[in-house]
C-alpha positions in Angstrom: -28.9 -4.3 24.2 -25.3 -4.1 22.3 -23.6 -5.4 19.9 -20.8 -6.5 22.2 -23.8 -8.4 24.4 -22.8 -11.3 21.9 -20.1 -13.1 20.7 -19.3 -12.4 17.0 -20.3 -16.0 16.1 -23.5 -15.4 17.3 -24.7 -12.9 14.9 -26.5 -14.1 12.0 -25.7 -13.3 8.2 -27.5 -14.2 5.0 -25.4 -17.3 4.2 -26.3 -20.5 5.4 -29.5 -21.2 7.2 -28.9 -22.1 10.7 -32.0 -24.1 10.6 -30.8 -26.2 7.5 -31.7 -30.0 8.9 -28.8 -31.4 7.3 -26.9 -29.5 9.5 -28.6 -27.7 12.6 -25.5 -25.8 13.8 -27.0 -24.1 17.1 -26.4 -27.9 18.3 -22.9 -28.4 17.8 -22.0 -30.4 20.9 -25.2 -32.5 21.5 -26.7 -32.7 17.9 -28.7 -35.8 17.0 -27.9 -37.0 13.6 -31.6 -37.4 12.8 -34.8 -37.6 15.1 -34.9 -41.2 16.2 -38.7 -42.3 15.9 -39.7 -44.5 18.5 -41.1 -44.2 21.9 -39.6 -44.3 25.0 -39.7 -48.0 26.7 -42.8 -48.3 28.9 -42.8 -49.4 32.5 -40.4 -52.3 32.7 -42.2 -53.6 35.6 -45.9 -52.9 34.6 -46.2 -50.6 37.4 -46.6 -47.2 38.1 -42.9 -45.9 37.3 -40.3 -45.9 34.2 -36.6 -46.3 34.3 -34.9 -43.3 33.6 -34.5 -43.1 29.4 -31.3 -41.1 29.7 -29.0 -43.1 28.5 -30.8 -43.7 25.4 -31.9 -40.2 24.5 -30.0 -37.2 23.4 -28.8 -34.6 26.0 -29.1 -30.7 26.4 -26.3 -28.6 26.7 -23.5 -29.3 29.3 -22.4 -28.7 31.6 -25.7 -30.1 33.0 -27.7 -28.1 36.0 -26.8 -29.6 39.3 -30.5 -30.2 40.3 -30.8 -32.7 37.1 -30.8 -36.0 38.1 -28.9 -38.2 35.6 -28.0 -41.7 37.2 -29.2 -44.6 35.1 -30.7 -46.0 38.3 -33.1 -43.3 38.6 -37.0 -44.1 38.1 -39.4 -41.6 36.4 -43.1 -41.4 37.9 -45.9 -39.9 36.2 -47.7 -37.0 38.5 -50.3 -35.9 36.2 -50.9 -33.6 33.0 -50.0 -30.1 33.1 -51.1 -28.8 29.6 -53.3 -30.9 26.9 -53.1 -29.1 23.3 -53.7 -30.2 19.6 -50.0 -31.0 18.8 -48.8 -32.3 22.2 -49.5 -33.0 25.9 -47.3 -31.9 29.0 -47.1 -34.2 31.6 -45.4 -33.9 35.1 -42.7 -36.3 36.1 -40.6 -37.0 39.0 -37.1 -38.6 38.1 -35.6 -40.0 41.0 -33.1 -42.4 42.2 -34.8 -44.6 44.8 -33.7 -45.0 48.6 -32.1 -41.5 48.2 -33.1 -37.8 48.1 -31.8 -37.6 45.0 -35.1 -36.2 42.7 -36.3 -33.4 40.3 -39.4 -32.4 38.6 -39.8 -32.2 34.7 -42.2 -31.1 32.3 -42.4 -33.9 29.5 -43.7 -32.6 26.3 -45.3 -35.9 24.0 -46.1 -34.7 20.5 -49.2 -37.1 19.1 -48.7 -39.8 17.0 -49.5 -40.0 13.4 -53.1 -41.3 13.8 -53.5 -37.2 15.1 -53.6 -34.0 13.2 -50.4 -32.4 13.5 -50.2 -28.5 13.5 -53.1 -27.5 11.1 -51.1 -24.6 10.0 -47.8 -26.3 9.6 -47.1 -25.7 6.0 -45.4 -21.9 6.3 -43.8 -23.1 9.5 -42.1 -25.8 7.5 -40.8 -24.0 4.7 -37.1 -24.1 4.9 -36.5 -26.9 6.9 -35.9 -30.2 4.9 -34.2 -33.6 5.5 -31.9 -35.4 3.5 -33.9 -37.9 1.9 -36.4 -37.1 -1.0 -38.2 -40.3 -0.1 -38.9 -38.4 3.5 -39.3 -35.1 2.1 -42.8 -36.5 -0.5 -44.0 -38.2 2.4 -44.1 -35.2 4.6 -45.2 -33.1 1.7 -48.1 -35.6 1.1 -49.0 -36.1 4.8 -48.7 -39.9 4.8 -48.9 -41.8 8.2 -44.8 -41.8 7.8 -44.7 -38.2 6.7 -47.0 -37.1 9.6 -44.6 -39.3 11.8 -41.5 -37.6 10.6 -43.3 -33.9 10.9 -43.9 -34.7 14.9 -40.2 -35.6 14.9 -39.4 -32.2 13.1 -41.4 -30.2 15.9 -39.8 -32.0 18.7 -36.0 -31.8 17.2 -36.5 -28.1 16.1 -38.0 -27.2 19.8 -35.0 -29.2 21.5 -32.5 -27.5 19.4 -33.6 -24.0 19.7 -34.4 -24.3 23.4 -30.3 -25.8 23.5 -29.3 -22.7 21.8 -31.4 -20.1 23.7 -30.7 -21.5 27.1 -26.7 -21.5 26.4 -27.2 -17.3 25.3 -29.1 -16.9 28.6 -26.7 -18.7 30.8 -23.6 -16.5 29.3 -25.4 -13.5 28.7 -29.0 -13.5 30.9 -30.3 -11.6 28.3 -33.0 -14.8 27.7 -34.8 -17.5 30.1 -36.4 -20.8 28.6 -36.4 -23.7 30.3 -33.4 -26.3 30.1 -33.7 -28.8 27.4 -33.4 -32.0 29.4 -33.4 -34.6 27.0 -34.9 -35.7 23.6 -36.2 -39.2 22.5 -38.2 -39.6 19.6 -41.2 -37.5 19.6 -40.7 -36.7 23.5 -39.3 -33.9 25.1 -38.0 -33.5 28.5 -37.8 -30.2 29.9 -36.9 -28.1 33.2 -40.1 -27.9 35.2 -40.5 -24.0 36.0 -42.8 -23.2 39.1 -42.6 -24.3 42.5 -41.0 -28.0 42.9 -42.1 -28.4 46.3 -45.7 -28.0 45.5 -45.9 -29.0 42.0 -47.3 -25.9 40.9 -46.4 -24.3 37.4 -45.3 -21.1 37.0 -48.5 -18.7 35.8 -48.7 -17.6 32.2 -48.4 -13.7 31.3 -52.0 -14.2 30.4 -52.6 -15.0 33.9 -50.8 -12.1 35.4 -51.9 -8.4 36.4 -48.6 -6.6 37.0 -48.2 -3.3 38.8 -47.3 -0.7 36.5 -43.3 -1.0 37.5 -43.6 -4.9 37.0 -45.2 -4.5 33.6 -42.7 -2.2 32.0 -39.8 -4.6 33.5 -41.6 -7.6 31.9 -41.7 -5.3 28.3 -38.0 -4.7 28.6 -37.1 -8.3 29.4 -39.4 -9.6 26.6 -37.8 -7.2 24.2 -34.5 -8.2 25.2 -35.1 -11.7 24.4 -36.7 -10.9 21.3 -33.5 -9.1 20.2 -31.7 -12.3 21.7 -34.0 -14.6 19.0 -33.4 -12.3 16.0 -29.8 -12.1 16.7 -30.0 -16.0 16.3 -31.6 -15.4 13.0 -35.4 -16.5 14.5 -38.6 -15.7 15.3 -40.8 -17.6 17.7 -43.5 -17.8 15.5 -46.7 -18.2 17.5 -45.7 -16.1 20.3 -48.9 -14.6 22.6 -48.9 -14.2 26.4 -49.9 -17.7 26.8 -46.4 -19.1 25.9 -44.7 -16.8 28.2 -44.0 -17.6 32.0 -43.7 -15.7 34.7 -41.5 -16.7 37.4 -40.4 -15.0 40.2 -40.1 -11.9 38.5 -38.5 -13.5 35.3 -40.3 -13.9 31.9 -39.9 -17.4 30.8 -40.3 -18.0 26.8 -41.7 -21.6 26.4 -43.5 -23.2 23.3 -40.8 -23.3 20.5 -41.4 -26.0 18.2 -42.6 -23.7 15.4 -39.5 -21.5 15.7 -38.8 -19.9 12.3 -35.7 -19.0 10.5 -35.9 -15.7 8.9 -33.2 -16.1 6.4 -34.5 -19.4 5.0 -38.4 -19.0 5.5 -39.7 -16.5 3.1 -42.5 -16.0 5.5 -40.1 -15.4 8.3 -40.7 -11.2 8.9 -44.3 -11.7 8.7 -44.4 -14.4 11.6 -41.9 -12.0 13.6 -44.4 -9.1 12.7 -47.3 -11.2 14.2 -45.2 -11.9 17.0 -44.6 -8.4 18.2 -48.3 -7.1 17.4 -49.7 -9.9 19.4 -47.9 -9.3 22.6 -47.4 -6.0 22.1 -51.4 -5.4 21.9 -51.5 -7.4 25.8 -49.3 -4.8 27.1 -50.9 -1.8 25.6 -54.1 -3.1 27.0 -52.9 -3.3 30.0 -51.6 0.2 30.2 -48.0 0.6 28.7 -47.9 3.4 26.8 -47.9 3.9 22.9 -44.1 5.0 23.1 -43.2 2.2 24.8 -45.1 -0.4 22.6 -44.8 0.7 19.2 -45.0 -2.9 17.2 -44.0 -1.5 14.0 -40.6 0.1 15.4 -39.7 -3.2 17.1 -40.4 -5.2 14.1 -38.0 -2.8 12.3 -35.4 -3.0 15.2 -35.3 -6.8 15.1 -35.2 -7.0 11.4 -32.0 -5.2 11.4 -30.9 -7.3 14.0 -31.3 -10.3 12.1 -29.4 -8.5 9.2 -32.4 -8.2 7.2 -32.6 -4.5 7.1 
């Protein structure tokens, strides 16, 4: 990749953190003032569907994709669970306009409420993230019920912000692929479904794939490009592994970004970055990529330079 692959304003410096919760600048066009800690309305009719919550949510980057259903007359139909986890569950939802052929599949990520344990390793990730009011900061630090709910809202908002910025970069330059972030409402994040919409089958994770040598090398090069994009935006994934990378039609798609780390504001940022590189590098090396191609130390140094930290 070359420096002129991205506009000058996309590069990071050691100035104000781009992951400052008082002014998250990578949501310039659709930034919520603060996460709204409420859940979407339940089904108004007591049946299996609910009205679309589009009009009450924060929306993803414009222009919205042509496949996305934004009509307020749409209904959301729950189709099942795609993934369960300690911090959030991902559900499959079909949003469609009754009486028409307008519909789309969405992956809906719902962070757990304050009664559940949230991010047992969250202290390191939260460094560099602050909210405006000291009472809320104290509640988050003390892990009160209200504080845990605030943390859940921050994870959802952080993932939405990161996906929005990275989707815009990917749309303009093609160097990174992430699901389109459809909307954010409280602790619920709606995303583009990555997979076969006709069958409702999600794209396989990288960990499930057994690529041939040429495909393996191509996927590694895609991954390096994506990591450079993240570094130039001043961020590390924070929990990167073959389990949060999808392979869809030969394209590597990065998912699960709530713990995205600010490399400038977080003093542990370089450590998170180095761990990301080691984990994914080990997977590619174990499947036959040569040591010349997979050199974690060399790649980490490159990414730190791209982030302006070397």
